[in-house]
MARVO-625802 format. One record per residue (C-alpha): residue in three letters; residue number from 1; x, y, z. Coordinates in steps of 0.25 Angstrom, whole numbers, plus 5000, padded with zeros to 4 digits. Layout:
BEGIN
  code  pos    xx    yy    zz
   Ala  NUM     X     Y     Z
...
***
This chain:
BEGIN
  code  pos    xx    yy    zz
   Met    1  5000  5000  5000
   Gly    2  5012  5009  4999
   Thr    3  5009  5013  4985
   Ala    4  4998  5020  4978
   Leu    5  4994  5007  4971
   Gly    6  4995  4999  4984
   Arg    7  4985  5009  4991
   Tyr    8  4975  5009  4980
   Gln    9  4976  4994  4979
   His   10  4973  4993  4994
   Lys   11  4961  5002  4993
   Leu   12  4956  4994  4981
   Tyr   13  4958  4981  4988
   Leu   14  4950  4985  5000
   Ala   15  4939  4990  4991
   Ile   16  4939  4977  4984
   Gly   17  4940  4969  4997
   Ser   18  4929  4975  5004
   Arg   19  4919  4972  4993
   Trp   20  4925  4958  4991
   Asn   21  4923  4955  5006
   Leu   22  4909  4960  5006
   Gln   23  4905  4951  4994
   Ile   24  4912  4939  4999
   Gln   25  4905  4940  5012
   Gln   26  4891  4941  5005
   Arg   27  4894  4929  4995
   Met   28  4903  4920  5003
   Ala   29  4894  4909  5001
   Gln   30  4896  4910  4986
   Val   31  4911  4911  4986
   Gly   32  4919  4898  4989
   Val   33  4934  4897  4990
   Asp   34  4940  4905  4979
   Arg   35  4951  4914  4974
   Val   36  4951  4924  4962
   Val   37  4961  4934  4957
   Ile   38  4955  4946  4950
   Arg   39  4964  4956  4942
   Phe   40  4958  4970  4938
   Glu   41  4962  4984  4934
   Val   42  4962  4996  4943
   Asn   43  4960  5008  4935
   Pro   44  4965  5022  4939
   Asp   45  4951  5027  4941
   Gly   46  4949  5016  4951
   Ser   47  4941  5007  4943
   Ile   48  4943  4992  4941
   Thr   49  4942  4985  4928
   Gly   50  4947  4972  4922
   Leu   51  4943  4962  4933
   Asp   52  4949  4948  4929
   Val   53  4948  4936  4938
   Ile   54  4962  4930  4935
   Gln   55  4962  4919  4945
   Gly   56  4950  4911  4949
   Asn   57  4936  4909  4944
   Pro   58  4931  4922  4938
   Asn   59  4916  4917  4940
   Ser   60  4918  4913  4955
   Met   61  4910  4921  4965
   Leu   62  4924  4926  4971
   Ser   63  4927  4931  4957
   Val   64  4914  4938  4956
   Ile   65  4915  4944  4970
   Ser   66  4929  4948  4969
   Ser   67  4927  4955  4955
   Asp   68  4915  4962  4960
   Ser   69  4923  4967  4972
   Ile   70  4934  4973  4963
   Gln   71  4923  4979  4954
   Gln   72  4916  4986  4965
   Ser   73  4929  4992  4970
   Ser   74  4931  4999  4956
   Asn   75  4932  5014  4958
   Leu   76  4930  5012  4973
   Ile   77  4943  5018  4978
   Gly   78  4944  5028  4967
   Pro   79  4955  5032  4957
   Phe   80  4970  5030  4959
   Pro   81  4976  5040  4967
   Ala   82  4987  5049  4960
   Ala   83  4999  5040  4964
   Leu   84  4992  5028  4959
   Leu   85  4988  5034  4946
   Lys   86  5002  5038  4944
   Glu   87  5007  5024  4947
   Lys   88  4996  5017  4939
   Pro   89  4990  5026  4929
   Asn   90  4983  5015  4922
   Gly   91  4978  5007  4934
   Phe   92  4983  4994  4939
   Thr   93  4979  4979  4938
   Trp   94  4977  4972  4951
   Gln   95  4972  4958  4955
   Leu   96  4966  4953  4968
   Ala   97  4964  4939  4973
   Phe   98  4951  4935  4980
   Arg   99  4950  4923  4988
   Ile  100  4940  4915  4997
   Tyr  101  4945  4903  5005
***
């Protein structure tokens, strides 16, 4: 978290995580032991595009919940701060793993 990128990713991680935890609590009976990895683009305006399940079943309930949580977080924490915009003017690719065990 010592960099502009690290701080922004941390805020985004918290936003995604809070939505994911709520949905998992609501649908736990529908989700079995599973793991998925999702890659996506974070654009300088704060929007998230290009979601792609790169590991795991893209049709599983965990994939649906995880993708939805990422999409709900799009634009939630706002555009890049100036320092990050200078460092990553075209945005960045990020991937997150989601796991139930």
